[in-house]
C-alpha positions as CSV (number, residue, x, y, z in Angstrom):
1,X,0.2,-0.1,0.1
2,X,1.2,3.6,-0.8
3,X,2.9,5.2,2.2
4,X,0.3,8.2,1.3
5,X,-2.8,5.8,1.9
6,X,-1.8,4.0,5.1
7,X,-2.8,6.8,7.4
8,X,-6.1,6.8,5.6
9,X,-6.4,3.3,6.0
10,X,-5.7,3.1,9.6
11,X,-8.2,6.1,10.4
12,X,-10.7,4.2,8.4
13,X,-10.0,0.8,10.1
14,X,-9.2,2.5,13.9
15,X,-12.5,4.5,13.6
16,X,-14.9,1.4,13.0
17,X,-12.9,-0.8,15.1
18,X,-13.1,1.9,18.3
19,X,-17.0,2.7,17.5
20,X,-18.2,-1.1,17.6
21,X,-15.8,-1.8,20.7
22,X,-17.3,1.5,22.5
23,X,-20.5,0.4,22.0
24,X,-19.7,-3.5,23.1
25,X,-17.4,-1.8,26.1
26,X,-19.7,1.0,27.2
27,X,-22.9,-1.4,27.2
28,X,-22.3,-5.0,27.3
29,X,-18.7,-5.1,29.3
30,X,-19.4,-2.3,31.9
31,X,-21.0,-3.8,35.1
32,X,-24.1,-2.7,36.9
33,X,-22.2,-1.6,39.8
34,X,-19.9,0.5,37.8
35,X,-22.8,2.2,36.0
36,X,-24.6,3.0,38.9
37,X,-21.4,4.2,41.1
38,X,-19.1,5.7,38.7
39,X,-20.6,9.2,38.7
40,X,-20.7,9.4,42.8
41,X,-18.4,10.9,44.9
42,X,-15.5,9.6,47.0
43,X,-12.9,7.2,46.3
44,X,-15.5,3.9,45.5
45,X,-16.9,6.1,42.5
46,X,-13.5,6.9,41.2
47,X,-12.3,3.5,41.5
48,X,-15.6,2.2,39.7
49,X,-15.0,4.8,37.1
50,X,-11.4,3.5,36.6
51,X,-12.3,-0.2,36.6
52,X,-14.9,0.7,33.9
53,X,-12.6,2.9,31.5
54,X,-9.9,0.0,32.2
55,X,-12.2,-2.3,30.8
56,X,-13.2,-0.5,28.1
57,X,-9.4,0.2,26.9
58,X,-9.2,-3.6,26.8
59,X,-12.1,-4.2,24.5
60,X,-10.9,-1.2,22.2
61,X,-7.2,-2.6,22.1
62,X,-8.5,-6.3,21.6
63,X,-10.7,-5.0,18.7
64,X,-8.1,-3.0,17.1
65,X,-5.3,-6.1,17.5
66,X,-7.9,-7.6,15.6
67,X,-8.8,-5.2,12.7
68,X,-5.1,-4.4,12.0
69,X,-4.6,-8.4,11.8
70,X,-6.8,-8.6,9.3
71,X,-5.7,-5.6,7.4
72,X,-1.9,-6.1,7.9
73,X,-1.9,-2.5,8.7
74,X,1.0,-1.4,11.3
75,X,1.0,1.4,14.1
76,X,4.2,2.7,16.3
77,X,3.3,1.3,19.4
78,X,3.7,4.7,21.3
79,X,0.7,6.3,19.2
80,X,-1.4,3.4,20.4
81,X,-0.6,4.5,23.7
82,X,-1.3,8.3,22.6
83,X,-4.2,7.4,21.0
84,X,-5.9,4.9,23.7
85,X,-4.9,7.5,26.5
86,X,-6.6,10.4,25.3
87,X,-9.3,8.1,24.5
88,X,-9.3,6.7,28.2
89,X,-8.7,10.2,29.9
90,X,-11.8,11.8,27.8
91,X,-13.7,8.7,28.7
92,X,-13.2,9.0,32.8
93,X,-13.8,12.7,32.5
94,X,-17.4,12.4,30.9
95,X,-18.2,9.4,33.1
96,X,-17.6,11.1,36.3
97,X,-20.8,12.9,35.4
98,X,-20.3,16.3,37.3
99,X,-17.9,17.5,34.8
100,X,-19.9,16.6,31.7
101,X,-23.1,18.5,33.5
102,X,-20.6,21.2,33.9
103,X,-19.7,21.7,30.3
104,X,-23.0,21.3,29.6
105,X,-24.0,24.1,31.6
106,X,-21.4,26.4,30.2
107,X,-22.2,26.1,26.8
108,X,-26.0,26.4,27.3
109,X,-26.9,22.9,27.2
110,X,-27.9,22.5,30.6
111,X,-31.8,21.8,30.2
112,X,-30.7,19.3,27.2
113,X,-28.7,17.3,29.6
114,X,-31.5,17.1,32.1
115,X,-34.0,15.8,29.4
116,X,-36.0,13.0,30.0
117,X,-34.4,12.6,33.7
118,X,-36.4,11.5,36.3
119,X,-38.1,14.3,38.4
120,X,-36.4,14.7,41.9
121,X,-37.6,12.1,44.4
122,X,-39.8,10.0,41.6
123,X,-38.6,7.1,39.2
124,X,-40.9,8.3,36.7
125,X,-38.5,7.9,33.3
126,X,-36.0,5.0,34.0
127,X,-34.8,5.3,30.1
128,X,-31.4,5.7,28.4
129,X,-33.2,8.4,26.0
130,X,-31.7,11.4,28.2
131,X,-30.0,14.3,27.2
132,X,-27.6,13.4,29.6
133,X,-26.9,10.2,27.8
134,X,-27.2,11.6,24.5
135,X,-24.8,14.5,25.3
136,X,-22.2,11.6,27.0
137,X,-22.2,9.3,24.0
138,X,-21.7,12.2,21.5
139,X,-18.6,13.2,23.7
140,X,-17.3,9.6,23.4
141,X,-17.6,9.7,19.7
142,X,-16.0,13.0,19.3
143,X,-12.7,11.3,21.3
144,X,-13.0,8.0,19.3
145,X,-12.7,10.3,16.2
146,X,-9.6,12.2,18.1
147,X,-8.2,8.7,18.6
148,X,-8.2,7.3,15.4
149,X,-6.2,10.3,14.0
150,X,-3.7,9.9,16.5
151,X,-3.2,6.3,15.3
152,X,-3.3,7.3,11.9
153,X,-0.5,9.7,12.6
154,X,1.5,6.3,13.8
155,X,0.8,4.5,10.6
156,X,3.9,2.9,9.2
């Protein structure tokens, strides 16, 4: 493959692998306890979020190894660390929840963030279809894009 095409090919296959791995890791691999605890206060919440991010990163590594093995594409090791590191840090930051809520408020999305959330003291809307969930997932996809760009930069 032409040296010029390798970064584009790495970006394309890394994007697909990272998006698929994110969906599996964020929804199927994450434990119920992690999902309920990671946004809370204290060290137990931070640890739950860290465990979630570690298992999610492991899924992403497996998916990337598979797609690069099948395609024969290669990425220098330091670029793997940089791409997956940026993704992991951004995922942890958002999944602590208060940080993403603060960002949403600063950019005028506070009402959207709260859209669909149960009213205080009630459990009247237990659903994934909330503004907080939509903003969380779109944040993660943004950083998956950045991670794929970083991986493409390390194509060889």
